[in-house]
C-alpha positions in Angstrom: 111.0 143.3 93.5 114.1 142.3 91.5 114.4 138.6 91.0 117.4 137.9 93.2 115.4 139.6 96.5 112.2 137.1 95.0 114.6 133.8 95.2 116.0 134.9 99.1 112.5 134.9 100.1 111.0 131.9 98.7 114.0 130.0 99.8 114.2 131.0 103.0 110.8 130.8 103.3 111.2 127.4 101.9 113.9 126.3 104.4 112.0 128.0 107.2 108.5 126.1 106.6 110.6 122.9 106.4 113.2 123.3 109.7 109.5 123.9 111.5 108.4 120.5 111.6 109.2 117.6 112.9 111.6 115.7 112.7 113.8 118.7 113.5 112.8 120.0 117.3 112.7 123.7 116.3 109.5 124.8 117.5 110.4 128.3 118.2 110.8 128.4 114.3 106.8 128.5 114.3 106.9 132.4 115.0 109.0 133.0 112.4 108.2 130.4 109.7 106.2 132.5 107.5 107.8 135.7 108.0 108.6 135.9 104.5 105.4 135.6 103.1 104.4 138.8 105.0 107.4 140.2 103.4 106.5 139.2 99.9 102.6 140.2 100.5 104.0 143.6 101.6 105.8 143.8 98.8 102.8 143.7 96.8 100.7 145.8 98.6 103.3 148.3 98.3 103.4 148.3 94.7 99.5 147.8 94.3 100.1 144.7 92.1 97.8 141.8 93.0 99.1 140.0 89.5 102.7 140.4 90.8 101.4 138.9 94.1 100.2 135.7 92.5 103.7 135.3 90.9 105.2 135.3 94.6 102.3 133.2 95.8 102.7 130.4 93.1 106.5 130.3 93.5 106.7 130.0 97.1 103.7 127.5 97.7 105.6 125.4 94.5 109.4 125.7 96.1 108.0 125.8 99.5 105.9 122.2 99.3 108.7 121.0 97.0 110.9 120.6 99.6 108.3 120.0 102.7 106.9 116.4 100.3 109.7 115.7 99.0 109.3 112.5 100.0 106.5 111.7 98.1 108.4 110.9 94.8 111.4 109.2 96.8 109.1 106.7 98.5 105.9 106.1 96.7 107.5 105.1 93.6 107.7 101.9 94.9 103.7 101.5 95.0 103.2 103.4 92.0 104.5 104.5 88.7 101.8 107.8 89.0 104.3 108.6 91.9 105.9 110.9 90.3 103.2 112.7 89.0 101.5 112.8 91.9 104.0 114.8 93.8 104.2 117.0 90.8 100.4 117.1 90.3 100.2 118.3 94.4 102.9 120.7 94.8 101.4 122.6 91.4 98.1 122.3 93.0 99.4 123.8 96.1 101.4 126.4 94.1 98.2 127.8 92.5 96.2 128.2 95.4 98.8 129.9 97.3 99.3 132.4 94.5 95.8 133.0 94.7 95.9 133.3 98.6 98.4 136.1 97.6 96.7 137.6 95.1 93.2 137.5 97.6 95.3 139.1 100.5 97.1 142.1 98.3 93.4 143.0 96.1 91.7 142.8 99.8 94.3 145.3 101.3 94.1 147.4 98.5 89.9 147.2 98.6 90.3 148.1 102.3 93.1 149.7 103.3 91.8 149.9 106.8 92.0 146.5 107.2 94.6 145.4 108.6 97.4 142.6 107.0 97.3 141.1 110.5 93.6 140.4 110.1 94.1 139.3 106.2 96.6 137.2 105.8 96.5 135.2 109.2 92.5 134.3 108.2 93.4 133.4 104.2 96.4 131.6 105.1 94.2 129.3 107.4 91.4 129.6 104.8 93.7 128.4 102.1 94.8 125.0 105.0 91.1 124.7 105.4 90.0 124.5 101.8 93.2 122.0 100.8 91.8 119.4 103.5 88.2 119.8 102.0 89.3 119.4 97.7 87.2 116.3 97.5 89.4 112.9 96.2 92.8 115.5 96.2 92.1 116.5 99.8 95.6 116.7 101.5 95.8 118.4 104.8 99.3 117.0 105.3 101.4 119.4 108.4 99.0 122.5 108.8 101.1 124.9 109.9 99.8 124.2 113.7 101.2 121.0 113.3 104.6 122.5 113.2 104.2 122.7 117.1 103.5 119.2 117.7 106.9 118.7 119.7 106.1 121.6 122.2 102.6 120.1 123.3 102.5 122.5 126.1 101.9 125.3 123.6 99.1 123.4 122.1 96.9 122.3 124.9 94.2 124.8 123.8 93.7 122.8 120.5 91.0 121.1 122.4 88.9 124.0 122.4 89.9 125.6 118.8 91.7 122.7 117.0 94.6 122.4 115.1 93.1 125.4 112.6 92.8 127.3 115.3 96.8 127.1 115.9 97.4 127.8 112.8 95.8 131.0 113.1 97.8 132.0 115.8 100.8 131.2 114.3 99.9 132.9 111.3 99.0 136.0 113.2 102.5 135.8 115.4 104.2 135.8 111.9 102.8 139.2 110.9 102.9 140.8 114.1 106.7 140.4 114.5 107.4 141.6 110.5 105.3 144.8 111.5 107.4 145.1 114.8 110.6 144.5 112.7 110.1 146.6 110.1 108.9 149.2 112.3 111.5 149.1 114.7 112.3 152.9 115.0 108.8 153.5 116.1 109.8 152.2 119.7 106.6 152.4 121.1 104.8 150.9 118.0 107.3 148.0 117.8 106.7 147.3 121.3 103.2 146.8 121.4 103.4 144.4 118.3 106.2 142.0 120.3 104.6 142.5 123.5 101.1 141.5 122.0 102.8 138.0 120.3 104.6 137.6 123.9 101.6 137.8 125.8 99.6 135.6 123.7 102.7 132.9 123.8 102.6 133.3 127.4 98.7 132.9 127.6 99.2 129.0 125.8 101.9 128.2 127.7 99.1 129.2 131.0 97.1 127.7 129.8 99.1 124.5 128.9 100.7 124.6 131.9 97.1 124.3 133.9 95.8 121.6 131.7 98.9 119.3 132.0 98.4 119.5 135.7 94.5 119.1 136.0 93.3 117.3 133.6 91.7 114.2 134.4 93.8 111.0 133.0 93.0 107.3 133.6 94.4 103.7 132.6 92.9 102.3 129.8 94.4 99.0 130.0 97.5 97.1 128.3 97.6 97.0 124.8 100.3 95.4 122.6 101.6 96.6 119.4 103.7 94.7 117.0 106.0 96.2 114.0 107.0 93.3 112.0 109.0 95.6 109.8 107.8 94.0 106.5 109.6 95.6 103.1 107.8 96.6 100.3 109.0 94.1 98.1 108.8 91.1 100.7 105.1 92.2 101.1 104.5 92.2 97.5 105.9 88.6 97.1 103.4 85.8 97.0 105.9 83.3 98.1 106.6 85.4 101.2 103.4 85.4 102.5 102.8 83.0 104.8 106.1 83.8 106.5 104.7 87.4 106.6 102.3 85.4 108.8 104.6 83.5 111.1 106.0 86.5 111.7 103.1 88.6 113.3 102.4 85.1 115.4 105.8 85.1 116.8 106.1 88.3 117.9 102.6 88.5 119.0 103.7 85.0 121.4 106.3 87.2 122.8 103.8 89.6 123.8 101.4 87.8 125.5 104.0 85.3 127.3 105.5 88.5 128.9 104.2 91.1 131.6 102.6 93.4 131.1 99.9 90.9 129.3 98.1 93.0 126.6 94.4 93.2 127.0 94.1 94.1 122.8 96.4 93.2 120.2 97.2 95.7 117.5 98.9 94.6 114.0 99.5 97.6 111.4 98.2 98.9 108.0 98.0 95.8 105.2 99.4 93.5 108.1 97.8 90.5 106.3 99.7 90.3 102.6 96.8 89.7 100.6 93.0 88.9 100.4 90.6 86.5 102.4 89.1 85.1 100.3 92.1 84.4 97.9 93.2 82.9 101.2 90.4 81.8 104.0 93.3 79.3 105.5 94.7 83.0 106.8 91.4 84.0 108.2 91.0 80.6 109.8 94.2 80.7 110.9 94.0 84.2 113.0 90.8 83.3 114.4 92.3 80.2 116.1 95.6 82.4 117.4 92.7 85.0 118.8 90.7 82.0 120.5 93.7 80.4 121.3 95.1 83.5 124.0 91.6 85.1 124.4 92.9 88.1 123.5 90.8 90.3 121.0 93.1 91.3 117.8 92.6 94.7 115.9 94.8 94.3 112.5 95.1 96.0 108.9 94.0 94.2 105.5 92.6 94.2 102.2 88.8 93.6 101.7 87.3 92.3 98.9 83.7 92.8 98.6 81.8 90.9 95.6 80.1 93.3 93.4 76.6 92.2 92.1 76.5 89.4 90.0 75.5 90.0 86.0 75.1 86.8 84.0 77.7 85.8 82.3 80.4 88.3 83.5 83.7 87.5 84.8 83.4 88.2 89.0 84.5 91.6 89.8 85.0 92.8 93.3 85.7 96.0 95.0 88.4 96.2 97.4 89.4 98.2 100.1 91.8 99.1 102.2 90.7 97.9 105.4 90.5 97.0 109.2 88.7 93.4 110.9 88.3 93.0 114.7 88.3 89.5 115.8 87.2 89.6 119.7 88.3 87.3 122.7 87.3 83.9 121.0 88.3 84.5 117.4 85.0 85.5 115.7 85.0 88.6 113.2 81.9 88.1 111.5 79.8 89.6 114.2 82.0 92.7 113.7 81.4 95.1 110.5 84.7 96.1 108.9 86.5 99.4 109.1 87.4 100.7 104.9 89.8 103.7 105.6 87.7 106.4 104.2 90.6 109.4 103.2 92.7 107.3 100.5 95.8 108.5 99.7 95.1 110.4 96.2 96.4 108.5 93.1 98.7 105.6 94.8 95.1 104.2 96.7 92.9 105.7 94.3 93.3 108.0 90.9 90.8 111.2 91.7 88.0 111.8 90.0 88.1 108.8 87.8 86.0 105.7 88.6 88.1 102.1 89.4 86.1 100.4 86.8 87.7 102.6 84.5 91.2 101.4 85.1 89.9 98.0 85.3 89.0 98.0 82.4 92.1 98.7 80.4 94.8 95.9 80.7 97.5 96.6 82.7 96.6 100.5 84.1 95.2 98.7 86.8 99.1 98.5 87.8 99.1 102.3 88.1 96.9 102.7 91.2 95.9 101.2 93.8 91.8 101.0 92.8 90.3 101.2 96.5 86.9 102.3 97.5 86.6 104.8 99.8 84.8 103.8 103.1 81.2 104.9 104.2 80.7 104.3 108.1 82.8 105.6 111.2 82.8 102.3 113.2 83.0 102.2 117.0 84.2 98.6 118.0 83.5 97.6 121.8 86.2 96.0 123.7 86.9 94.4 127.0 88.9 97.8 127.9 86.9 100.1 126.5 85.3 101.5 123.1 87.5 102.9 120.5 88.1 104.1 116.8 90.4 103.3 114.0 92.3 105.6 111.5 94.4 104.2 109.1 97.4 105.9 107.6 97.4 109.3 106.7 93.9 109.7 108.1 95.2 110.7 110.8 95.5 114.3 109.5 92.2 114.7 109.3 90.7 116.7 111.9 86.9 115.2 112.1 87.6 111.4 111.9 88.9 111.0 115.5 86.2 113.7 116.0 83.5 111.6 114.7 84.8 109.1 117.3 84.9 110.9 120.3 81.3 112.2 120.0 79.9 108.8 119.4 81.6 107.4 122.4 85.0 106.5 121.7 87.3 106.1 124.8 90.3 106.2 122.4 91.4 105.6 119.2 94.1 103.3 117.2 96.0 104.3 114.2 97.2 101.4 112.0 100.0 102.9 109.0 102.8 101.4 107.2 105.4 103.5 106.5 107.8 101.0 105.1 107.4 103.2 102.0 109.1 106.3 103.5 112.3 104.9 103.9 114.2 107.0 105.7 112.7 110.2 105.0 111.6 112.9 107.0 108.0 111.1 106.4 107.7 109.1 109.5 108.1 111.5 111.7 106.1 113.9 110.0 103.2 111.6 109.6 103.1 111.0 113.6 103.4 114.4 114.5 99.7 114.4 113.1 98.5 112.6 116.3 100.0 114.8 119.4 97.1 117.5 118.0 94.1 114.7 117.5 94.7 113.3 120.9 95.0 116.9 122.2 91.6 117.4 120.0 89.9 115.0 121.4 91.0 114.4 124.7 91.5 110.5 123.8 94.6 107.8 124.2 96.3 106.8 120.7 97.9 104.0 120.5 99.6 103.2 117.1 101.0 100.3 115.4 103.0 101.1 112.4 104.8 98.0 110.2 108.4 100.0 110.1 108.0 102.4 112.8 107.0 104.6 114.4 105.1 102.3 116.8 104.0 104.4 120.0 101.4 105.8 122.6 99.9 109.0 123.0 98.3 110.3 125.8 95.9 112.8 126.1 98.1 115.6 126.2 99.9 115.0 123.1 102.4 113.2 125.1 104.2 109.7 122.8 105.9 107.3 124.9 106.7 103.6 124.4 108.3 104.7 120.5 110.1 102.0 118.8 113.2 102.9 117.0 112.9 103.0 112.4 113.2 100.0 110.2 113.3 96.9 112.9 111.1 94.4 113.8 109.2 95.0 117.6 106.6 94.4 119.4 105.5 96.5 122.6 103.1 96.3 125.2 102.2 99.2 127.4 99.5 101.2 129.0 97.5 103.4 127.3 95.9 106.5 128.8 93.1 108.6 128.2 90.7 111.2 129.6 86.8 111.3 129.9 86.5 114.7 129.1 84.6 115.4 126.1 86.1 118.6 125.1 84.8 121.9 123.5 86.6 121.2 120.2 84.4 117.6 120.2 81.0 119.9 121.0 81.9 122.6 118.5 83.8 120.6 115.3 86.1 122.9 113.4 84.5 126.4 114.0 87.6 127.7 113.0 88.0 126.5 110.0 84.7 127.2 109.4 84.9 130.9 110.4 87.8 131.7 107.7 86.3 129.9 105.2 83.2 132.4 105.8 85.6 135.3 106.6 87.1 134.5 102.9 84.2 134.0 101.2 82.8 137.3 102.4 85.9 139.4 101.3 85.7 137.5 97.7 82.1 138.5 97.7 83.3 142.1 98.7 85.9 142.2 95.6 83.2 141.0 93.4 80.4 143.7 94.3 83.3 145.9 93.9 84.4 144.7 90.6 80.6 144.9 89.2 80.3 147.9 91.0 78.5 150.7 88.5 
């Protein structure tokens, strides 16, 4: 393949995949977004050159993710000087993994010519998504291909059976079929069958979506009030501004409680409390008194510090967590466990594979990372309007969190986040889009409280409503809707992810067997 053609295909692939995601409302692009990938892999197969295919995949993965994730370096440098390193490492790792996926598909097609590309590529692409979400401290399942249809919820209602991973597998298959039909357009019957198969599956998805949207039993949970204080990252870190942060939260909450409908549950965003209660016990008392006065429970994001086991003669050390605190209607939170975020953002919240104590032991190094510990338990809280779970920030990108909550009896879930770091980039819209799939997969309603927006509700059909504008202080109260249906996806788990992982491992085993066969 000529260098010019490679550059054109990589550039087109990067632009198409990026444009298929929010904030651009172009769901039709999802069915063509990875057609350049299909063309690159076909070229590798025709040339019988897996090494060249690896190079194609490396450049495609690097350039595409550099464009999709550009906001990482634009936004997160406010949090840590490591953000540029995290950005480069992220796109480089995904680029290498994408190159390996290209190599694998070409090798398996050459080894088993009878295996069609419309099987090999969708399975390998979906397996790559699964792998990126299971890489330990560097897992980063941001924007799978299936999430690109978040702005067309009628097409993804069947995620309650197969999850977002199933939608990814389908879209990858559609892309392969479209390319093969277009290339062999001279063979009219062949092209018609390929295009017809794609159209038939789209009609099936539309039919199931229309039926589910008409028949799914939905009920009102109750009125939830959410506060969007819109605190800037600089003000949030200013100790002299801390009391003002709390005043804003109280003021916006009073406005909600004095209005109609009156909230039955209040929600403040991620890290709404501008410090640790161990350093500012008066804040804990003030919040408790406020909640007890109004008799409305509160879920708020904050930072939690737990004293480590004391060592005689040593200075006191704390384990710190990105956390959420629940106050019941009496203002009591001591009776309830504190939720700690499980999935920490690599580098900014925790340096991958490096013990937190290492950073604390070297003066000045602690300023380069959040140094948080991951949580261990998925907690379901009981409130006057029902049971709920909590996901903090980009935990909404992980399908297992909300699935576990549903399996443990949650009626709905809350997402608290602080997207002020993202500024006016595409990241806030991308971030919120994950909740569409999480709501459909579990058939739970979602209330999302964001520091700077987007604060919104999402019903169990994936429809967002009462959304706030970005970068302005606001408070919103609305009726959250949910469903009592426990979908097949909750019962079976991520069976599509498991299936493609097993199939890919089987293919890798076959290649190894052929490699070492006498």
